[in-house]
C-alpha positions in Angstrom: -85.8 17.9 48.6 -82.1 18.4 48.6 -82.4 20.7 45.6 -85.1 22.7 47.6 -82.7 22.8 50.6 -80.0 24.1 48.1 -82.3 26.5 47.0 -83.2 27.8 50.3 -79.6 28.1 51.3 -78.7 30.1 48.4 -81.6 32.5 49.0 -80.5 32.9 52.6 -76.9 33.6 51.5 -78.2 36.3 49.6 -80.4 38.0 52.0 -77.6 37.9 54.6 -75.3 39.5 51.8 -77.9 42.2 50.9 -78.2 43.1 54.9 -74.6 43.6 55.4 -74.0 45.7 52.4 -74.8 49.0 54.0 -72.7 48.1 56.9 -69.7 47.5 54.9 -70.2 50.9 52.9 -70.6 52.9 56.2 -67.3 51.1 57.1 -65.7 52.5 53.9 -67.1 56.0 54.6 -65.9 56.7 57.9 -62.0 55.0 57.2 -60.2 53.9 60.1 -58.2 55.3 62.9 -54.9 55.8 63.6 -52.7 58.4 65.5 -50.0 60.8 64.1 -47.4 57.9 64.8 -48.2 56.5 61.4 -47.1 59.7 59.8 -43.9 59.5 61.5 -43.1 55.7 60.6 -44.6 55.7 56.9 -42.8 58.8 55.7 -39.3 58.0 57.3 -38.2 56.2 54.4 -39.2 58.5 51.9 -37.6 61.8 53.5 -36.3 63.3 56.6 -37.5 64.5 59.9 -36.6 67.9 61.2 -37.3 70.1 64.2 -38.2 73.3 63.0 -38.0 76.2 65.7 -41.4 77.8 64.1 -43.7 74.9 63.5 -42.1 72.0 65.2 -41.4 68.3 63.9 -41.6 68.9 60.0 -40.8 66.5 57.1 -38.3 67.4 54.2 -38.8 64.9 51.2 -36.6 63.4 48.7 -37.8 64.4 45.3 -37.1 65.9 41.9 -35.0 69.1 41.8 -38.1 70.9 40.2 -40.6 69.6 42.9 -43.3 71.5 43.9 -46.3 70.2 45.9 -49.5 70.2 44.4 -47.6 70.5 41.0 -45.1 67.7 40.5 -46.4 64.2 39.6 -49.8 64.3 40.3 -53.0 65.9 38.6 -56.7 67.1 39.5 -59.4 64.6 39.1 -63.3 65.9 40.0 -64.8 63.8 43.1 -67.7 64.6 45.4 -65.4 66.8 47.7 -64.5 68.9 44.5 -61.0 68.9 42.8 -58.8 66.3 44.4 -55.3 66.2 44.1 -54.1 62.6 42.8 -50.6 62.0 43.5 -48.3 59.5 42.1 -45.9 59.5 45.2 -46.4 56.5 47.5 -46.5 59.0 50.7 -49.0 61.3 48.5 -51.9 60.0 50.3 -50.6 61.9 53.6 -48.7 65.1 52.5 -51.2 66.3 50.1 -54.5 65.3 52.0 -53.4 66.2 55.7 -51.6 68.9 56.9 -50.1 72.0 55.3 -46.5 73.1 53.1 -44.3 75.6 54.0 -41.3 76.7 51.8 -38.4 77.4 54.0 -35.5 79.5 52.8 -33.0 76.6 53.8 -34.5 73.2 53.6 -37.0 74.0 50.6 -40.8 72.8 50.9 -41.4 71.0 54.3 -44.7 69.4 55.3 -46.2 70.1 58.7 -48.2 67.1 59.5 -52.0 67.8 60.3 -55.2 65.7 61.5 -57.9 66.7 59.5 -58.5 65.3 55.8 -59.3 67.4 52.7 -59.2 66.7 48.7 -56.3 69.2 48.9 -55.2 71.9 51.1 -54.9 74.6 48.4 -56.5 78.0 47.7 -57.7 78.8 44.3 -57.4 82.0 41.7 -59.4 82.6 38.5 -59.0 85.1 35.6 -57.6 86.0 32.4 -57.9 82.2 30.9 -56.0 80.4 33.8 -56.8 78.6 37.0 -54.4 78.7 39.8 -53.6 76.8 43.2 -51.1 77.5 45.9 -50.6 75.3 49.0 -51.9 76.8 52.4 -49.5 78.0 54.9 -49.7 76.1 58.6 -52.3 77.0 60.7 -54.5 78.5 57.8 -58.1 77.6 57.4 -59.9 77.3 54.4 -62.1 80.5 55.8 -58.9 82.7 56.0 -57.5 81.4 52.7 -60.0 83.0 50.6 -59.9 86.2 52.2 -58.9 89.4 50.5 -56.1 90.2 52.9 -54.8 86.9 52.8 -51.3 86.9 51.0 -49.3 84.0 49.1 -45.7 84.3 48.0 -45.5 84.5 43.9 -43.3 81.0 44.4 -46.4 79.2 45.9 -48.6 79.7 42.7 -49.1 77.1 39.9 -51.2 78.1 36.7 -52.9 76.3 34.0 -55.2 77.2 31.3 -58.8 76.6 31.7 -59.4 73.7 29.4 -56.6 71.3 30.8 -57.0 71.6 34.3 -58.5 67.9 34.9 -56.0 66.4 32.0 -53.6 63.8 33.5 -50.7 65.6 32.5 -51.5 69.0 33.4 -48.0 69.5 34.3 -47.3 69.9 30.4 -49.4 73.2 30.6 -48.4 75.0 33.7 -47.6 78.6 33.2 -43.9 79.2 33.1 -42.7 80.6 36.5 -41.5 83.9 34.9 -45.0 85.0 33.7 -46.8 84.0 37.1 -46.6 87.4 38.6 -48.2 88.9 35.5 -50.9 86.3 35.4 -51.8 87.0 39.0 -52.9 90.6 38.4 -55.6 89.9 36.2 -57.2 86.7 38.7 -59.3 86.9 41.7 -60.2 84.6 44.7 -62.3 81.6 43.8 -64.7 80.9 46.6 -66.5 77.9 45.4 -67.6 76.0 48.5 -68.4 72.2 48.4 -70.3 71.0 51.6 -70.0 67.0 52.1 -70.8 65.2 55.4 -71.1 68.4 57.6 -67.9 69.7 56.3 -67.1 72.3 53.8 -64.2 72.2 51.5 -62.6 74.7 49.2 -63.5 73.1 45.7 -61.9 75.1 43.2 -63.2 75.0 39.7 -67.0 74.0 39.0 -67.5 70.9 36.9 -70.0 73.1 34.7 -67.3 75.6 34.1 -64.4 73.2 33.3 -66.8 71.4 30.7 -67.8 74.8 29.3 -64.1 75.3 28.4 -62.6 72.2 27.7 -65.5 71.2 25.4 -65.6 67.5 26.9 -67.3 65.9 29.7 -65.7 66.0 33.4 -65.9 62.5 35.0 -66.7 62.8 38.6 -64.9 59.8 40.9 -65.8 58.2 43.7 -63.3 57.7 46.6 -62.6 54.2 48.1 -61.0 54.0 51.3 -58.2 51.1 51.6 -57.0 49.6 54.5 -53.6 50.5 54.8 -50.8 53.2 53.6 -50.2 53.0 49.8 -50.0 54.8 46.4 -53.1 56.3 45.1 -54.8 54.2 42.3 -57.3 54.9 40.0 -59.7 52.1 38.3 -62.6 53.1 36.6 -64.7 55.7 38.1 -63.1 55.2 41.8 -60.2 56.7 43.3 -58.5 54.4 45.8 -57.3 56.3 48.7 -55.9 55.6 52.2 -58.0 58.1 54.2 -58.1 57.3 58.0 -59.2 59.5 60.7 -56.0 60.8 62.7 -56.1 61.5 66.4 -53.7 63.6 68.1 -50.9 61.4 70.3 -48.8 63.5 72.4 -46.4 60.6 72.8 -45.8 60.2 68.9 -42.4 61.2 67.7 -40.0 60.0 64.8 -37.5 57.4 65.2 -35.0 60.3 64.2 -34.9 64.0 63.8 -32.6 66.3 63.0 -32.3 69.5 65.1 -33.1 72.0 62.1 -31.3 75.3 63.6 -28.1 73.2 64.7 -27.7 71.5 61.0 -28.2 74.7 59.5 -25.9 76.4 61.7 -23.0 73.7 61.1 -23.8 73.4 57.4 -24.4 77.3 56.2 -23.3 76.2 52.8 -25.2 73.1 52.1 -28.7 74.6 51.3 -31.1 72.4 50.1 -33.7 75.3 48.7 -33.0 77.6 46.3 -34.9 80.4 43.9 -34.6 80.8 40.5 -35.7 83.5 38.5 -36.9 81.5 35.7 -37.9 78.2 37.5 -39.1 79.5 41.0 -38.3 77.1 43.8 -35.1 74.7 43.4 -34.2 71.4 45.1 -30.7 70.6 45.6 -30.7 66.5 45.3 -27.2 66.8 46.5 -27.4 68.5 49.7 -30.4 66.8 50.7 -28.8 63.4 50.5 -26.2 64.9 52.9 -29.1 65.5 55.2 -30.8 62.5 54.6 -27.4 60.6 55.3 -27.1 62.9 58.6 -30.0 61.3 59.9 -29.9 57.7 59.2 -26.2 56.9 59.6 -25.4 54.1 62.2 -23.6 56.7 64.1 -25.5 59.8 64.3 -24.0 63.0 65.6 -26.0 63.5 69.0 -25.8 67.2 68.7 -27.6 67.1 65.4 -30.0 63.8 65.7 -32.1 63.0 68.4 -33.0 59.2 68.5 -36.2 58.0 70.0 -35.7 54.3 71.3 -39.6 53.8 72.5 -41.9 54.2 69.3 -43.7 51.5 68.2 -41.9 48.9 70.6 -38.4 49.6 69.1 -37.0 50.0 72.5 -37.4 50.9 76.1 -34.2 52.7 76.7 -36.5 55.4 78.2 -38.8 53.6 80.6 -40.8 56.7 81.5 -42.2 57.5 78.3 -45.6 55.5 77.8 -46.1 53.1 74.7 -47.6 53.9 71.7 -51.6 53.3 72.8 -53.7 50.9 70.7 -55.8 52.9 68.0 -59.0 51.7 66.6 -59.1 49.9 63.2 -61.6 49.3 60.6 -63.1 45.8 60.7 -61.7 44.4 57.6 -64.5 41.6 57.2 -67.2 43.9 56.9 -68.9 43.0 60.4 -70.4 45.6 62.4 -68.5 47.2 65.4 -64.9 47.8 65.9 -61.8 46.2 67.9 -58.5 47.3 68.7 -55.7 47.4 66.3 -53.3 44.6 67.6 -50.0 45.0 69.1 -47.1 45.4 66.7 -45.6 42.0 66.0 -42.3 40.9 64.8 -43.5 40.3 61.1 -44.9 43.6 61.2 -42.0 45.3 62.4 -39.9 43.2 59.5 -42.3 44.4 57.0 -41.9 47.8 58.4 -38.2 47.4 57.7 -38.4 46.0 54.4 -40.7 48.9 53.2 -38.1 51.2 54.4 -35.4 49.3 52.6 -37.8 49.8 49.6 -38.0 53.1 50.1 -34.1 53.7 50.2 -34.4 51.8 47.1 -36.7 54.2 45.2 -35.0 57.2 46.4 -31.9 56.1 44.8 -34.1 55.1 41.7 -35.4 58.8 41.7 -32.0 60.3 41.8 -31.0 58.1 38.9 -33.9 59.1 37.0 -33.8 62.7 37.9 -31.4 63.7 35.0 -33.5 61.5 32.6 -36.6 63.2 33.7 -35.1 66.5 33.5 -34.3 65.8 29.9 -37.4 64.6 29.1 -39.4 67.4 30.6 -37.6 69.9 28.7 -38.1 68.1 25.7 -41.6 68.1 26.1 -41.7 71.6 27.0 -40.1 72.5 24.0 -42.4 70.1 21.9 -45.4 71.6 23.7 -44.5 75.1 23.3 -45.9 75.4 20.2 -48.9 73.1 20.8 -49.6 75.2 23.8 -49.6 78.8 22.0 -52.1 77.0 19.3 -54.4 75.6 22.1 -54.1 79.0 23.8 -55.0 81.2 20.8 -58.0 78.8 20.1 -59.1 78.9 23.8 -59.0 82.7 23.6 -61.1 82.4 20.4 -63.9 80.2 21.8 -64.0 82.5 25.2 -64.2 85.6 22.6 -67.0 84.1 21.0 -68.7 82.9 23.9 -67.9 86.1 26.3 -68.5 89.1 24.6 -68.0 91.2 27.7 -65.8 94.2 26.8 -64.0 94.2 30.1 -63.0 90.6 29.6 -61.8 91.6 25.9 -59.6 93.9 27.1 -58.2 91.9 29.6 -57.4 89.4 26.8 -55.6 92.2 24.9 -53.6 93.3 27.7 -52.8 89.8 28.4 -51.6 89.2 24.8 -49.6 92.2 25.0 -47.5 91.2 27.8 -47.0 87.6 26.3 -45.4 89.3 23.2 -43.4 91.6 25.5 -42.7 88.8 27.5 -41.5 86.4 24.8 -39.6 89.2 23.0 -37.6 89.8 26.4 -37.2 85.9 26.5 -35.8 85.7 22.7 -33.4 88.6 23.3 -32.1 87.1 26.6 -31.8 83.8 24.8 -30.0 85.5 21.7 -27.6 87.3 24.0 -26.9 83.7 25.9 -26.1 82.4 22.6 -23.8 85.3 21.6 -21.9 85.0 24.7 -21.6 81.3 24.3 -20.4 82.0 20.6 -17.9 84.5 21.9 -16.7 82.2 24.4 -16.1 79.2 22.2 -14.4 81.4 19.5 -12.1 82.8 22.2 -11.0 79.1 23.4 -10.6 78.1 20.0 -8.2 81.1 19.3 -6.3 80.3 22.6 -5.7 76.8 21.4 -4.5 77.9 17.9 -2.3 80.6 19.5 -0.6 77.7 21.3 -0.3 75.4 18.2 0.4 78.3 15.4 1.1 81.6 17.2 2.1 83.0 13.9 -1.3 81.8 12.2 -3.5 82.8 14.8 -2.0 86.7 14.7 -2.3 86.7 11.0 -6.1 85.2 11.5 -6.5 87.8 14.2 -5.3 90.8 12.2 -7.4 89.6 9.5 -10.6 89.4 11.7 -9.8 93.1 13.0 -9.1 94.2 9.7 -12.6 93.2 8.7 -14.2 94.0 11.9 -12.6 97.8 11.2 -13.8 97.5 7.6 -17.1 96.5 8.9 -17.3 99.0 11.5 -16.1 101.7 9.0 -19.0 100.6 6.7 -21.4 100.9 9.2 -20.3 104.2 10.4 -20.5 105.3 6.7 -23.8 103.9 6.1 -24.9 105.3 9.5 -23.4 108.7 8.3 -25.1 108.5 5.0 -28.3 107.9 6.7 -28.2 110.6 8.9 -26.9 113.0 6.3 -29.9 111.8 4.1 -32.5 112.4 7.3 -31.1 115.9 7.9 -31.2 116.6 3.8 -35.2 115.4 4.2 -35.8 117.1 7.1 -34.0 120.1 5.5 -36.1 119.7 2.5 -39.3 119.3 4.7 -38.4 122.6 6.8 -38.1 124.4 3.2 -41.2 123.2 1.9 -42.9 124.1 5.1 -41.2 127.3 4.9 -42.3 127.8 1.3 -46.0 127.0 2.0 -45.9 129.3 4.9 -44.7 132.1 2.4 -47.2 131.1 -0.1 -50.0 131.3 2.9 -48.6 134.6 3.7 -48.6 136.2 0.4 -52.1 135.0 -0.4 -53.4 135.9 2.9 -51.9 139.6 1.9 -53.0 139.4 -1.4 -56.7 138.9 -0.2 -56.5 141.2 2.5 -55.4 144.2 -0.2 -58.1 143.0 -2.6 -60.7 143.2 0.5 -59.1 146.7 1.5 -59.5 147.7 -2.5 -62.9 146.6 -2.3 -64.2 148.4 0.8 -62.5 151.4 -0.5 -64.3 151.1 -3.9 -67.5 150.6 -2.2 -67.0 153.8 0.2 -66.0 155.6 -2.8 -69.4 154.4 -4.6 -71.5 155.3 -1.3 -70.0 158.9 -1.6 -70.7 159.3 -5.1 -74.4 158.1 -4.8 -74.8 160.4 -1.7 -73.3 163.3 -4.0 -75.8 162.4 -6.5 -78.7 162.6 -4.3 -77.6 165.8 -2.5 -77.3 167.7 -6.0 -81.0 167.6 -6.5 -82.2 168.7 -3.1 -79.8 171.7 -3.4 -81.6 172.5 -6.8 -84.8 172.1 -5.6 -84.0 174.4 -2.3 -82.8 176.8 -5.0 -86.2 176.8 -7.1 -88.1 177.6 -3.9 -86.2 180.5 -2.9 
């Protein structure tokens, strides 16, 4: 009897688990609800909130020197929503799936918060063997981003060869910034849509296209909603991502926000943003640290920093402002229905303080690792350069064998010519730079030797001048000799041409004279024949008479 009861109990428990499973799946698909305030709280340890005159409250991250949104420390993964950006930053769940990015000439890349989730807020281009993507400007919809009239600055674009778009190290195959403006000319807007849960997204390259170009299967990942803000993780076929539904709260605001216009006016020489002809947008970490220190110092300048004392129960210095409203959250136990989010407790505030301290430590670690990361990246780029050329050549051969269209072959030929010209120009610039460095080193050595042994330096200098003079004289002599040889060859060619022309003229005159004599002979022969014919007639007429 006891055994039967155990079997009955196990069966009943299994039935209950099966019945509750659909509810849990539905909850995971919907995600929990938060307000804008969570953006302000969770991103504060990793950057600085600024009041922008055009876009309102924006966030400037503490990042590496070569940071670009949807390019640095991340990669593309295929999901049911299309190509989804998987960021390695702990704040990537927010800034690459909500809101928009904008490049400010002073503060650099700024993130403008938004309430709608997407696999990535980017626009895509395709052509010439490359996929390209760029962050969408604030206020731009997916519909507007694929219109022919939509304009994107060159600094925003990132391009990678077809075959490597879904590689986790796709950053090793990015096209150098100096070639971006040439590649854009051979591309067109990509308008691939994906509709999911009554929403459509700009999905980017299709899975079938990527598989055809890469010659390997493309995995499609499932997105699993996690219950708290965290770094995006991938396990097997699942991307674990914090993806709440965000509701706008007019009372939400950062704990501290810097007046962007006032700070810029007071610190005109401390620009965080810069542009480089070879690297595109550049981030000045030193000036960014000064901005962060201005915002987070214990005694902030009230002319530059505004402090909010009534956010998430931090204080009540402004009793006229209402407290942050409670928002709904997902039932962690998988039960049906939703409950209100509990009030912020002391443990929660302590945990957030710990998280912020950890964020400061992480920023320090990032700054310490920046130099190593730049050196490693430069080394990787050098190592991958030859491999990239070979792989690009292989890709072009595969595409040529698959696509026999004459128009694409012309584009590839044009692209190759541009690459060769660009490489030659870069090599020339590099040689000039190296020559300049060599000259500078020689000058420094000459000055040091002059202080130590002036007489020896003068003698060496005189010898060098003599050698240079001899070399110049030798070069001039060779050039003059070459010029004389070229002049002699030209004169010889002209003489030969004149001789040929003279012979041709003589031959033509001879032929003309011969033709004239032949015509004269024929005329005389005709006259003689006519005379012979005329004599019998005259004799016959005389006989008749």
